[in-house]
N, C-alpha and C positions, 0 to 999 in steps of 0.2 A: 842075701839080698836085703836092702834097706826096707824098713817098714814104711809103706806109703803114707800112713797116718802120721807118723813122726815127721816125715818130710813135709807134709802139708802144714803141720803145726809149726815147724821151723820157718816155713815161708810166711805164714800168717804173722808170726812174731816179728820177723824181719820187716814185713810191710807196716805193722803197727809201730815198730821202732822208727822207721823212716818217716811215717806220718807225724809222730811225736816230735822228732827232730826238726822237721819242716815247720811245724806249728811253733816250736820254741824259737827257731830262727826268725820267722815272721814277727813274732812278738818282740824279740830283741830289736829288729830293724825298726818297728813302729816306735818303740821306746827311744831308740837312738835318734830317730827323726824328730820326735817331740822335744827331746833334750836339745838337739841342735837348733830347732826353731826357737825355743825359749831362750837359749844362750844368745841367739842372734838378736833378740829384742830385749835382752836383759838390761843393757845399759839404759835404754829408753825407759823401761819400767822403773828402774831404780831412780833415774833422774826425776821422773814425775813424782815418785814417792817422797823424795827429799825436797822437791820444789814446793810441796804443800806445807813445809815447815818454815815459817817466817824466821829471819835471822835472829830476832829477839828470842823466839822460842828455842832456837838451837842453842843460844847462849845459856838460857835457863836450863835446858836439857843437860848440857855438859856440866854445868855447875851442880845440878842435882845428882848426876852420876858421881862426880868427885866427892860430894858430901856423903853420899850413900856408901861409897867405897871406904871412906875414912871411918864413918860411924859403925858400919857392920863388920868390917874386916881389918880396920886400922892400917889400910894401905893408901898410898897416894897414887893417883893416876895421872898420866901424862896426857895433856890435851893440847894439841897444836893449835895455832891460830887458824889454820885452814885444814880441819880434819878431812881425810880422804876416805871415800868408800873403798871397800876391798871386794873385788869380784869373788874371791875365794870364800867370803863370808856372806854370800847372798846380798852383796852390795850394802851391807851394814858397815859401820865404822868401828874398827877394832881399837880398843884402848888398852894401853899397857901400864903396868905399875912402874913407878920410878925407883931409882936406887940400884944397888949392886945386883940384886936378883930380879932384874926386869922380866916380867912375865905377862902373858895375856890376861887382862882382868875380865874383859867382856866385849861383846859385840853390841853396838848401839843401833837399834832399829834395822835389823836385817829384813829384807823384803820377803813377806810371806809367799809371794808368787814365785820366788826364786830359790826357796829353801831346798827344793829337790836337786838343785845344782851343787849344793853344799852339805853333804851328809854329815860332815864333822860338826855342824852346828849343834847336833844332839848332845855333844859333850862340852859345850861352851856355856858361859853365863850370858844370857841374852837380856838386853835392857830396852824397854819401850817406854813411851811417854804416858800412855793412858790405857784405860780399860778396853777401848775399841782395838787398839794395836795389840794388846795382850791377848784378846779373844782371837783375833785374826791369826796371830802367830801360833797360839795354842792349837788352833784348828788344823794346822799342817805339821806340827811337831809331835814327837812321841810324848807320852805322859811323863817320861823321865826328864824332859827338858827343863832347865832352870831358867825361868822367865821372871824378871823383876819388872813390875809395873811401878813407875815412879809417881803415878797419879797426878800428872801435871795437867794444867788447863789447856784446852785446844784453842783458846782465844788468842788471836795475834796481838 
């Protein structure tokens, strides 16, 4: 005959397991809902973030990135006339090196609010205009993140 205490212990463990699984499922659903909501408004958040940068500041920013890439790493970066944000990089603008071994050099101004949608950013070179942008990005990135602050003026 089975020991009643053992049976009660097994039932208690099974109840606890179901409770933990339910709590985990609810947590995942909440995280998924937050991610979906953020993804739904991501383009607008990014558009507003880039809208704050005057065209002259954008030109200065990309020139500074190109200069830094050459000075620090002796690589040339490809900068198109109309750089495009990339959803997969938190709506930052990816820049690639030129030449035969074309590679991703870095992501310019990824949106701090959208970093949670792009976990691969932790392994990329992130480039920002100024101290404020660097602080905002550092606040949502792991301490390992490589963030380059170009120390550019915020004046238009």
